[in-house]
VMD Tcl script that builds the backbone (N, CA, C; Angstrom):
set m [mol new atoms 468]
animate dup $m
set s [atomselect $m all]
$s set {name element resname resid chain x y z} {
  {N N MET 1 A -12.235 -11.437 -2.346}
  {CA C MET 1 A -12.557 -10.343 -1.455}
  {C C MET 1 A -11.615 -9.167 -1.686}
  {N N LEU 2 A -10.321 -9.453 -1.970}
  {CA C LEU 2 A -9.362 -8.385 -2.225}
  {C C LEU 2 A -9.764 -7.609 -3.467}
  {N N LYS 3 A -10.195 -8.330 -4.514}
  {CA C LYS 3 A -10.601 -7.657 -5.740}
  {C C LYS 3 A -11.811 -6.767 -5.471}
  {N N LYS 4 A -12.753 -7.252 -4.673}
  {CA C LYS 4 A -13.924 -6.467 -4.296}
  {C C LYS 4 A -13.492 -5.208 -3.544}
  {N N SER 5 A -12.537 -5.355 -2.644}
  {CA C SER 5 A -12.030 -4.204 -1.889}
  {C C SER 5 A -11.397 -3.185 -2.815}
  {N N LEU 6 A -10.657 -3.665 -3.800}
  {CA C LEU 6 A -9.994 -2.757 -4.730}
  {C C LEU 6 A -11.007 -2.029 -5.606}
  {N N MET 7 A -12.095 -2.711 -5.958}
  {CA C MET 7 A -13.131 -2.056 -6.730}
  {C C MET 7 A -13.770 -0.936 -5.917}
  {N N ILE 8 A -13.924 -1.148 -4.617}
  {CA C ILE 8 A -14.475 -0.108 -3.748}
  {C C ILE 8 A -13.543 1.099 -3.744}
  {N N VAL 9 A -12.237 0.845 -3.682}
  {CA C VAL 9 A -11.260 1.940 -3.721}
  {C C VAL 9 A -11.414 2.720 -5.021}
  {N N ALA 10 A -11.528 2.010 -6.131}
  {CA C ALA 10 A -11.673 2.672 -7.429}
  {C C ALA 10 A -12.950 3.496 -7.484}
  {N N LEU 11 A -14.029 2.943 -6.967}
  {CA C LEU 11 A -15.288 3.677 -6.956}
  {C C LEU 11 A -15.194 4.935 -6.107}
  {N N LEU 12 A -14.462 4.838 -5.008}
  {CA C LEU 12 A -14.292 6.018 -4.151}
  {C C LEU 12 A -13.618 7.154 -4.898}
  {N N MET 13 A -12.669 6.799 -5.746}
  {CA C MET 13 A -11.943 7.831 -6.478}
  {C C MET 13 A -12.793 8.395 -7.615}
  {N N ALA 14 A -13.681 7.587 -8.176}
  {CA C ALA 14 A -14.454 8.015 -9.326}
  {C C ALA 14 A -15.705 8.791 -8.956}
  {N N VAL 15 A -16.242 8.540 -7.794}
  {CA C VAL 15 A -17.502 9.156 -7.389}
  {C C VAL 15 A -17.220 10.334 -6.470}
  {N N ASN 16 A -17.896 11.436 -6.720}
  {CA C ASN 16 A -17.752 12.607 -5.845}
  {C C ASN 16 A -18.681 12.445 -4.655}
  {N N THR 17 A -18.114 11.991 -3.540}
  {CA C THR 17 A -18.874 11.866 -2.305}
  {C C THR 17 A -18.212 12.721 -1.256}
  {N N ALA 18 A -18.830 12.815 -0.106}
  {CA C ALA 18 A -18.274 13.622 0.978}
  {C C ALA 18 A -16.941 13.051 1.403}
  {N N ALA 19 A -15.989 13.905 1.724}
  {CA C ALA 19 A -14.643 13.473 2.099}
  {C C ALA 19 A -14.663 12.574 3.327}
  {N N SER 20 A -15.514 12.882 4.301}
  {CA C SER 20 A -15.557 12.052 5.505}
  {C C SER 20 A -16.080 10.661 5.197}
  {N N ALA 21 A -17.065 10.544 4.315}
  {CA C ALA 21 A -17.585 9.228 3.924}
  {C C ALA 21 A -16.505 8.439 3.199}
  {N N GLN 22 A -15.744 9.105 2.342}
  {CA C GLN 22 A -14.644 8.438 1.644}
  {C C GLN 22 A -13.626 7.907 2.639}
  {N N ALA 23 A -13.260 8.725 3.591}
  {CA C ALA 23 A -12.241 8.324 4.562}
  {C C ALA 23 A -12.707 7.125 5.374}
  {N N ASN 24 A -13.978 7.128 5.804}
  {CA C ASN 24 A -14.500 6.010 6.588}
  {C C ASN 24 A -14.531 4.718 5.779}
  {N N LEU 25 A -15.031 4.780 4.553}
  {CA C LEU 25 A -15.103 3.586 3.718}
  {C C LEU 25 A -13.703 3.103 3.348}
  {N N MET 26 A -12.808 4.038 3.072}
  {CA C MET 26 A -11.438 3.661 2.725}
  {C C MET 26 A -10.776 2.938 3.892}
  {N N GLU 27 A -11.035 3.376 5.098}
  {CA C GLU 27 A -10.458 2.707 6.268}
  {C C GLU 27 A -10.992 1.290 6.404}
  {N N LEU 28 A -12.273 1.076 6.095}
  {CA C LEU 28 A -12.828 -0.280 6.113}
  {C C LEU 28 A -12.149 -1.161 5.068}
  {N N VAL 29 A -11.933 -0.625 3.889}
  {CA C VAL 29 A -11.258 -1.376 2.824}
  {C C VAL 29 A -9.837 -1.722 3.253}
  {N N ARG 30 A -9.124 -0.744 3.804}
  {CA C ARG 30 A -7.746 -0.984 4.232}
  {C C ARG 30 A -7.689 -2.033 5.335}
  {N N SER 31 A -8.648 -2.010 6.246}
  {CA C SER 31 A -8.704 -2.995 7.323}
  {C C SER 31 A -8.890 -4.391 6.748}
  {N N ASP 32 A -9.772 -4.516 5.775}
  {CA C ASP 32 A -10.018 -5.793 5.123}
  {C C ASP 32 A -8.757 -6.287 4.413}
  {N N MET 33 A -8.061 -5.385 3.739}
  {CA C MET 33 A -6.846 -5.763 3.025}
  {C C MET 33 A -5.751 -6.192 3.995}
  {N N ARG 34 A -5.637 -5.525 5.141}
  {CA C ARG 34 A -4.626 -5.912 6.135}
  {C C ARG 34 A -4.897 -7.319 6.663}
  {N N THR 35 A -6.174 -7.639 6.910}
  {CA C THR 35 A -6.537 -8.970 7.397}
  {C C THR 35 A -6.163 -10.025 6.370}
  {N N GLN 36 A -6.493 -9.777 5.123}
  {CA C GLN 36 A -6.168 -10.729 4.067}
  {C C GLN 36 A -4.662 -10.877 3.904}
  {N N ALA 37 A -3.934 -9.783 3.973}
  {CA C ALA 37 A -2.478 -9.840 3.823}
  {C C ALA 37 A -1.862 -10.687 4.925}
  {N N GLN 38 A -2.345 -10.548 6.149}
  {CA C GLN 38 A -1.793 -11.344 7.245}
  {C C GLN 38 A -2.101 -12.826 7.052}
  {N N THR 39 A -3.284 -13.147 6.550}
  {CA C THR 39 A -3.636 -14.536 6.282}
  {C C THR 39 A -2.718 -15.128 5.215}
  {N N ILE 40 A -2.499 -14.380 4.160}
  {CA C ILE 40 A -1.603 -14.831 3.079}
  {C C ILE 40 A -0.186 -14.957 3.598}
  {N N MET 41 A 0.257 -13.968 4.370}
  {CA C MET 41 A 1.619 -13.991 4.914}
  {C C MET 41 A 1.814 -15.205 5.826}
  {N N THR 42 A 0.839 -15.506 6.650}
  {CA C THR 42 A 0.929 -16.651 7.554}
  {C C THR 42 A 1.111 -17.946 6.760}
  {N N ALA 43 A 0.318 -18.110 5.720}
  {CA C ALA 43 A 0.412 -19.325 4.897}
  {C C ALA 43 A 1.746 -19.388 4.151}
  {N N ALA 44 A 2.189 -18.254 3.629}
  {CA C ALA 44 A 3.411 -18.241 2.818}
  {C C ALA 44 A 4.677 -18.398 3.655}
  {N N MET 45 A 4.683 -17.863 4.857}
  {CA C MET 45 A 5.901 -17.884 5.661}
  {C C MET 45 A 6.242 -19.278 6.182}
  {N N GLN 46 A 5.260 -20.117 6.469}
  {CA C GLN 46 A 5.487 -21.481 6.945}
  {C C GLN 46 A 6.522 -21.518 8.066}
  {N N LEU 47 A 6.235 -20.802 9.131}
  {CA C LEU 47 A 7.180 -20.653 10.232}
  {C C LEU 47 A 7.054 -21.787 11.247}
  {N N SER 48 A 8.190 -22.152 11.815}
  {CA C SER 48 A 8.165 -23.056 12.959}
  {C C SER 48 A 7.579 -22.287 14.140}
  {N N ASN 49 A 7.207 -22.995 15.186}
  {CA C ASN 49 A 6.658 -22.316 16.362}
  {C C ASN 49 A 7.657 -21.336 16.960}
  {N N ASP 50 A 8.934 -21.743 17.009}
  {CA C ASP 50 A 9.967 -20.854 17.551}
  {C C ASP 50 A 10.117 -19.584 16.710}
  {N N ASP 51 A 10.156 -19.758 15.385}
  {CA C ASP 51 A 10.288 -18.599 14.501}
  {C C ASP 51 A 9.047 -17.712 14.573}
  {N N ALA 52 A 7.871 -18.333 14.662}
  {CA C ALA 52 A 6.628 -17.564 14.727}
  {C C ALA 52 A 6.624 -16.650 15.950}
  {N N GLU 53 A 7.098 -17.157 17.074}
  {CA C GLU 53 A 7.154 -16.341 18.292}
  {C C GLU 53 A 8.054 -15.119 18.113}
  {N N LYS 54 A 9.073 -15.251 17.276}
  {CA C LYS 54 A 9.994 -14.143 17.032}
  {C C LYS 54 A 9.476 -13.196 15.951}
  {N N VAL 55 A 8.822 -13.760 14.944}
  {CA C VAL 55 A 8.453 -12.991 13.755}
  {C C VAL 55 A 7.200 -12.148 13.946}
  {N N TRP 56 A 6.146 -12.720 14.532}
  {CA C TRP 56 A 4.877 -12.008 14.537}
  {C C TRP 56 A 4.887 -10.708 15.325}
  {N N PRO 57 A 5.638 -10.587 16.408}
  {CA C PRO 57 A 5.710 -9.250 17.035}
  {C C PRO 57 A 6.353 -8.212 16.105}
  {N N VAL 58 A 7.372 -8.620 15.361}
  {CA C VAL 58 A 8.016 -7.707 14.411}
  {C C VAL 58 A 7.050 -7.405 13.266}
  {N N TYR 59 A 6.307 -8.415 12.844}
  {CA C TYR 59 A 5.336 -8.210 11.761}
  {C C TYR 59 A 4.250 -7.218 12.186}
  {N N ARG 60 A 3.776 -7.311 13.414}
  {CA C ARG 60 A 2.767 -6.363 13.895}
  {C C ARG 60 A 3.329 -4.936 13.902}
  {N N GLU 61 A 4.590 -4.809 14.290}
  {CA C GLU 61 A 5.260 -3.502 14.246}
  {C C GLU 61 A 5.334 -3.011 12.796}
  {N N TYR 62 A 5.686 -3.929 11.899}
  {CA C TYR 62 A 5.743 -3.601 10.472}
  {C C TYR 62 A 4.378 -3.130 9.970}
  {N N GLU 63 A 3.331 -3.822 10.366}
  {CA C GLU 63 A 1.975 -3.461 9.943}
  {C C GLU 63 A 1.630 -2.031 10.341}
  {N N LEU 64 A 2.047 -1.626 11.530}
  {CA C LEU 64 A 1.795 -0.242 11.958}
  {C C LEU 64 A 2.514 0.754 11.054}
  {N N GLU 65 A 3.766 0.444 10.733}
  {CA C GLU 65 A 4.544 1.321 9.858}
  {C C GLU 65 A 3.989 1.309 8.437}
  {N N ARG 66 A 3.578 0.131 7.974}
  {CA C ARG 66 A 3.011 0.027 6.631}
  {C C ARG 66 A 1.701 0.810 6.557}
  {N N SER 67 A 0.961 0.827 7.641}
  {CA C SER 67 A -0.286 1.581 7.687}
  {C C SER 67 A -0.012 3.076 7.511}
  {N N LYS 68 A 1.058 3.557 8.108}
  {CA C LYS 68 A 1.441 4.967 7.931}
  {C C LYS 68 A 1.781 5.243 6.469}
  {N N TRP 69 A 2.477 4.286 5.847}
  {CA C TRP 69 A 2.788 4.425 4.426}
  {C C TRP 69 A 1.488 4.407 3.614}
  {N N GLY 70 A 0.550 3.556 4.009}
  {CA C GLY 70 A -0.744 3.515 3.343}
  {C C GLY 70 A -1.484 4.841 3.432}
  {N N ASP 71 A -1.339 5.523 4.571}
  {CA C ASP 71 A -1.928 6.855 4.716}
  {C C ASP 71 A -1.317 7.820 3.708}
  {N N GLN 72 A -0.007 7.727 3.512}
  {CA C GLN 72 A 0.670 8.575 2.532}
  {C C GLN 72 A 0.169 8.268 1.118}
  {N N ARG 73 A -0.003 6.990 0.834}
  {CA C ARG 73 A -0.482 6.574 -0.486}
  {C C ARG 73 A -1.901 7.088 -0.721}
  {N N LEU 74 A -2.740 6.963 0.274}
  {CA C LEU 74 A -4.114 7.446 0.161}
  {C C LEU 74 A -4.137 8.954 -0.063}
  {N N ALA 75 A -3.297 9.672 0.644}
  {CA C ALA 75 A -3.215 11.124 0.459}
  {C C ALA 75 A -2.772 11.457 -0.965}
  {N N PHE 76 A -1.844 10.680 -1.491}
  {CA C PHE 76 A -1.377 10.884 -2.864}
  {C C PHE 76 A -2.529 10.669 -3.856}
  {N N ILE 77 A -3.272 9.587 -3.682}
  {CA C ILE 77 A -4.380 9.279 -4.589}
  {C C ILE 77 A -5.448 10.368 -4.513}
  {N N LYS 78 A -5.748 10.823 -3.306}
  {CA C LYS 78 A -6.726 11.900 -3.149}
  {C C LYS 78 A -6.240 13.177 -3.836}
  {N N SER 79 A -4.963 13.478 -3.676}
  {CA C SER 79 A -4.391 14.664 -4.307}
  {C C SER 79 A -4.487 14.560 -5.828}
  {N N TYR 80 A -4.182 13.390 -6.344}
  {CA C TYR 80 A -4.280 13.151 -7.790}
  {C C TYR 80 A -5.714 13.351 -8.256}
  {N N ALA 81 A -6.664 12.768 -7.533}
  {CA C ALA 81 A -8.076 12.868 -7.917}
  {C C ALA 81 A -8.547 14.324 -7.885}
  {N N GLU 82 A -8.111 15.079 -6.887}
  {CA C GLU 82 A -8.517 16.479 -6.766}
  {C C GLU 82 A -7.972 17.336 -7.904}
  {N N GLN 83 A -6.777 16.996 -8.389}
  {CA C GLN 83 A -6.127 17.812 -9.411}
  {C C GLN 83 A -6.368 17.308 -10.829}
  {N N PHE 84 A -6.954 16.142 -10.956}
  {CA C PHE 84 A -7.048 15.488 -12.255}
  {C C PHE 84 A -7.733 16.356 -13.310}
  {N N GLU 85 A -8.857 16.936 -12.976}
  {CA C GLU 85 A -9.632 17.711 -13.952}
  {C C GLU 85 A -8.922 18.986 -14.395}
  {N N SER 86 A -8.076 19.525 -13.558}
  {CA C SER 86 A -7.419 20.799 -13.869}
  {C C SER 86 A -5.900 20.667 -13.837}
  {N N MET 87 A -5.391 19.552 -14.321}
  {CA C MET 87 A -3.962 19.253 -14.259}
  {C C MET 87 A -3.140 20.278 -15.037}
  {N N THR 88 A -2.126 20.807 -14.361}
  {CA C THR 88 A -1.169 21.699 -15.006}
  {C C THR 88 A 0.173 20.965 -15.065}
  {N N ASP 89 A 1.087 21.506 -15.816}
  {CA C ASP 89 A 2.422 20.906 -15.871}
  {C C ASP 89 A 3.072 20.905 -14.493}
  {N N GLU 90 A 2.903 22.005 -13.760}
  {CA C GLU 90 A 3.499 22.098 -12.420}
  {C C GLU 90 A 2.863 21.072 -11.470}
  {N N ALA 91 A 1.547 20.923 -11.529}
  {CA C ALA 91 A 0.875 19.937 -10.679}
  {C C ALA 91 A 1.337 18.526 -11.037}
  {N N ALA 92 A 1.486 18.251 -12.321}
  {CA C ALA 92 A 1.952 16.927 -12.759}
  {C C ALA 92 A 3.362 16.662 -12.238}
  {N N LYS 93 A 4.225 17.671 -12.320}
  {CA C LYS 93 A 5.591 17.527 -11.809}
  {C C LYS 93 A 5.575 17.235 -10.312}
  {N N GLN 94 A 4.766 17.962 -9.568}
  {CA C GLN 94 A 4.673 17.743 -8.122}
  {C C GLN 94 A 4.140 16.350 -7.801}
  {N N LEU 95 A 3.162 15.895 -8.565}
  {CA C LEU 95 A 2.626 14.552 -8.345}
  {C C LEU 95 A 3.679 13.475 -8.596}
  {N N VAL 96 A 4.450 13.638 -9.644}
  {CA C VAL 96 A 5.506 12.663 -9.932}
  {C C VAL 96 A 6.552 12.675 -8.820}
  {N N ASP 97 A 6.928 13.862 -8.355}
  {CA C ASP 97 A 7.876 13.950 -7.241}
  {C C ASP 97 A 7.330 13.258 -5.997}
  {N N GLN 98 A 6.021 13.445 -5.720}
  {CA C GLN 98 A 5.383 12.770 -4.588}
  {C C GLN 98 A 5.383 11.259 -4.777}
  {N N TRP 99 A 5.127 10.828 -6.002}
  {CA C TRP 99 A 5.107 9.388 -6.304}
  {C C TRP 99 A 6.485 8.774 -6.061}
  {N N PHE 100 A 7.539 9.449 -6.539}
  {CA C PHE 100 A 8.904 8.959 -6.301}
  {C C PHE 100 A 9.175 8.844 -4.802}
  {N N LYS 101 A 8.829 9.879 -4.053}
  {CA C LYS 101 A 9.061 9.888 -2.607}
  {C C LYS 101 A 8.266 8.776 -1.923}
  {N N LEU 102 A 7.051 8.575 -2.335}
  {CA C LEU 102 A 6.206 7.528 -1.781}
  {C C LEU 102 A 6.856 6.156 -1.962}
  {N N HIS 103 A 7.367 5.888 -3.153}
  {CA C HIS 103 A 7.988 4.588 -3.414}
  {C C HIS 103 A 9.363 4.465 -2.758}
  {N N GLU 104 A 10.072 5.572 -2.627}
  {CA C GLU 104 A 11.326 5.542 -1.860}
  {C C GLU 104 A 11.037 5.181 -0.404}
  {N N ASN 105 A 9.960 5.748 0.144}
  {CA C ASN 105 A 9.590 5.444 1.530}
  {C C ASN 105 A 9.211 3.970 1.702}
  {N N ARG 106 A 8.525 3.401 0.720}
  {CA C ARG 106 A 8.176 1.979 0.809}
  {C C ARG 106 A 9.443 1.127 0.772}
  {N N LEU 107 A 10.368 1.458 -0.096}
  {CA C LEU 107 A 11.617 0.707 -0.174}
  {C C LEU 107 A 12.408 0.816 1.131}
  {N N LYS 108 A 12.458 1.999 1.726}
  {CA C LYS 108 A 13.129 2.174 3.025}
  {C C LYS 108 A 12.469 1.317 4.092}
  {N N LEU 109 A 11.141 1.278 4.088}
  {CA C LEU 109 A 10.400 0.464 5.041}
  {C C LEU 109 A 10.768 -1.009 4.885}
  {N N TRP 110 A 10.781 -1.493 3.660}
  {CA C TRP 110 A 11.125 -2.895 3.412}
  {C C TRP 110 A 12.552 -3.206 3.839}
  {N N LYS 111 A 13.479 -2.327 3.513}
  {CA C LYS 111 A 14.878 -2.549 3.903}
  {C C LYS 111 A 15.013 -2.602 5.424}
  {N N ASN 112 A 14.360 -1.681 6.092}
  {CA C ASN 112 A 14.407 -1.621 7.546}
  {C C ASN 112 A 13.869 -2.910 8.163}
  {N N TYR 113 A 12.724 -3.358 7.687}
  {CA C TYR 113 A 12.123 -4.551 8.285}
  {C C TYR 113 A 12.786 -5.840 7.821}
  {N N TYR 114 A 13.404 -5.838 6.666}
  {CA C TYR 114 A 14.202 -7.011 6.287}
  {C C TYR 114 A 15.302 -7.221 7.326}
  {N N LYS 115 A 15.969 -6.130 7.692}
  {CA C LYS 115 A 17.040 -6.219 8.699}
  {C C LYS 115 A 16.493 -6.703 10.042}
  {N N LYS 116 A 15.334 -6.192 10.430}
  {CA C LYS 116 A 14.745 -6.611 11.707}
  {C C LYS 116 A 14.362 -8.092 11.688}
  {N N PHE 117 A 13.767 -8.543 10.596}
  {CA C PHE 117 A 13.415 -9.960 10.483}
  {C C PHE 117 A 14.668 -10.830 10.442}
  {N N GLU 118 A 15.677 -10.362 9.746}
  {CA C GLU 118 A 16.919 -11.119 9.624}
  {C C GLU 118 A 17.585 -11.309 10.986}
  {N N LYS 119 A 17.451 -10.330 11.877}
  {CA C LYS 119 A 18.013 -10.461 13.226}
  {C C LYS 119 A 17.293 -11.539 14.026}
  {N N GLU 120 A 16.000 -11.690 13.765}
  {CA C GLU 120 A 15.184 -12.635 14.529}
  {C C GLU 120 A 15.213 -14.049 13.959}
  {N N ILE 121 A 15.327 -14.152 12.641}
  {CA C ILE 121 A 15.270 -15.454 11.961}
  {C C ILE 121 A 16.341 -15.499 10.889}
  {N N SER 122 A 16.316 -16.473 10.051}
  {CA C SER 122 A 17.340 -16.613 9.014}
  {C C SER 122 A 17.145 -15.596 7.887}
  {N N SER 123 A 18.223 -15.383 7.149}
  {CA C SER 123 A 18.164 -14.472 6.001}
  {C C SER 123 A 17.180 -14.969 4.953}
  {N N SER 124 A 17.121 -16.283 4.760}
  {CA C SER 124 A 16.223 -16.812 3.731}
  {C C SER 124 A 14.757 -16.617 4.110}
  {N N VAL 125 A 14.412 -16.744 5.372}
  {CA C VAL 125 A 13.028 -16.525 5.795}
  {C C VAL 125 A 12.710 -15.029 5.742}
  {N N ALA 126 A 13.655 -14.196 6.100}
  {CA C ALA 126 A 13.455 -12.745 5.986}
  {C C ALA 126 A 13.274 -12.359 4.517}
  {N N ALA 127 A 14.037 -13.002 3.641}
  {CA C ALA 127 A 13.897 -12.744 2.202}
  {C C ALA 127 A 12.523 -13.199 1.710}
  {N N ARG 128 A 12.023 -14.309 2.228}
  {CA C ARG 128 A 10.690 -14.789 1.853}
  {C C ARG 128 A 9.630 -13.750 2.251}
  {N N PHE 129 A 9.796 -13.158 3.432}
  {CA C PHE 129 A 8.873 -12.104 3.846}
  {C C PHE 129 A 8.852 -10.974 2.822}
  {N N ILE 130 A 10.032 -10.504 2.430}
  {CA C ILE 130 A 10.119 -9.414 1.457}
  {C C ILE 130 A 9.509 -9.841 0.127}
  {N N GLN 131 A 9.779 -11.067 -0.285}
  {CA C GLN 131 A 9.251 -11.563 -1.552}
  {C C GLN 131 A 7.715 -11.579 -1.532}
  {N N VAL 132 A 7.134 -12.123 -0.483}
  {CA C VAL 132 A 5.670 -12.192 -0.389}
  {C C VAL 132 A 5.083 -10.791 -0.286}
  {N N GLU 133 A 5.672 -9.954 0.513}
  {CA C GLU 133 A 5.195 -8.582 0.668}
  {C C GLU 133 A 5.247 -7.849 -0.673}
  {N N ASN 134 A 6.315 -8.044 -1.419}
  {CA C ASN 134 A 6.441 -7.420 -2.730}
  {C C ASN 134 A 5.352 -7.928 -3.679}
  {N N GLN 135 A 5.099 -9.229 -3.673}
  {CA C GLN 135 A 4.068 -9.784 -4.550}
  {C C GLN 135 A 2.688 -9.228 -4.200}
  {N N LEU 136 A 2.382 -9.158 -2.918}
  {CA C LEU 136 A 1.099 -8.590 -2.501}
  {C C LEU 136 A 0.973 -7.135 -2.948}
  {N N ASN 137 A 2.049 -6.389 -2.793}
  {CA C ASN 137 A 2.021 -4.985 -3.189}
  {C C ASN 137 A 1.938 -4.809 -4.701}
  {N N MET 138 A 2.575 -5.691 -5.464}
  {CA C MET 138 A 2.476 -5.596 -6.921}
  {C C MET 138 A 1.035 -5.806 -7.377}
  {N N ILE 139 A 0.345 -6.760 -6.758}
  {CA C ILE 139 A -1.058 -7.004 -7.105}
  {C C ILE 139 A -1.886 -5.755 -6.821}
  {N N LEU 140 A -1.693 -5.185 -5.660}
  {CA C LEU 140 A -2.424 -3.973 -5.295}
  {C C LEU 140 A -2.054 -2.806 -6.212}
  {N N ASP 141 A -0.768 -2.647 -6.505}
  {CA C ASP 141 A -0.321 -1.575 -7.394}
  {C C ASP 141 A -0.977 -1.690 -8.771}
  {N N ILE 142 A -1.037 -2.903 -9.294}
  {CA C ILE 142 A -1.646 -3.111 -10.618}
  {C C ILE 142 A -3.128 -2.787 -10.582}
  {N N GLN 143 A -3.802 -3.233 -9.543}
  {CA C GLN 143 A -5.235 -2.952 -9.431}
  {C C GLN 143 A -5.493 -1.448 -9.353}
  {N N ILE 144 A -4.717 -0.743 -8.576}
  {CA C ILE 144 A -4.891 0.705 -8.461}
  {C C ILE 144 A -4.560 1.377 -9.785}
  {N N ALA 145 A -3.471 0.955 -10.424}
  {CA C ALA 145 A -3.067 1.550 -11.702}
  {C C ALA 145 A -4.142 1.363 -12.769}
  {N N GLN 146 A -4.817 0.227 -12.749}
  {CA C GLN 146 A -5.884 -0.015 -13.723}
  {C C GLN 146 A -7.040 0.955 -13.558}
  {N N GLU 147 A -7.258 1.423 -12.353}
  {CA C GLU 147 A -8.404 2.272 -12.075}
  {C C GLU 147 A -8.092 3.759 -12.186}
  {N N LEU 148 A -6.820 4.120 -12.081}
  {CA C LEU 148 A -6.467 5.539 -12.166}
  {C C LEU 148 A -6.308 5.951 -13.621}
  {N N PRO 149 A -6.996 7.001 -14.026}
  {CA C PRO 149 A -6.846 7.461 -15.407}
  {C C PRO 149 A -5.477 8.104 -15.613}
  {N N LEU 150 A -5.012 8.038 -16.831}
  {CA C LEU 150 A -3.743 8.680 -17.169}
  {C C LEU 150 A -3.881 10.191 -17.094}
  {N N ILE 151 A -2.789 10.836 -16.746}
  {CA C ILE 151 A -2.772 12.307 -16.683}
  {C C ILE 151 A -2.972 12.865 -18.083}
  {N N PHE 152 A -3.786 13.867 -18.155}
  {CA C PHE 152 A -3.926 14.600 -19.406}
  {C C PHE 152 A -3.926 16.075 -19.071}
  {N N LYS 153 A -3.556 16.864 -20.020}
  {CA C LYS 153 A -3.564 18.317 -19.814}
  {C C LYS 153 A -4.802 18.860 -20.518}
  {N N PRO 154 A -5.724 19.417 -19.745}
  {CA C PRO 154 A -6.938 19.925 -20.375}
  {C C PRO 154 A -6.637 21.066 -21.351}
  {N N GLU 155 A -7.447 21.128 -22.380}
  {CA C GLU 155 A -7.295 22.214 -23.359}
  {C C GLU 155 A -7.737 23.510 -22.703}
  {N N MET 156 A -6.948 24.517 -22.857}
  {CA C MET 156 A -7.269 25.825 -22.242}
  {C C MET 156 A -8.082 26.665 -23.182}
}
mol reanalyze $m
mol bondsrecalc $m
mol representation Tube
mol addrep $m
């Protein structure tokens, strides 16, 4: 199902459809991915009942923050798609700067929530959360990277 969701994301970027239709479909895809991520996280974390009571409220808070980061990522992808056909050196530089900032923000988010999880449970379980979250994100990053064309500078 995750692969199907990612294909929908790729199709959204490749097909010129109305912006509102893209936003609505993208939100459905993101909702599906969040559900799957929580299912995977639940299985991977293997929490005791006591730890689960402490962790899941923090995880829900994390999900809200991650969703905001997802909005930033979606805006970046849309910006890339809009500029792709007419890419200039300046636009490429700005996109790379945005990409760096986007990934810095994700790292800050992970560091922040690692500390929050560590306060509630052990360091090793908090580390497992980061490890699983990183693996899920790497899969998504690879899928998105496969679908995004490389930057080229059009001949003038």
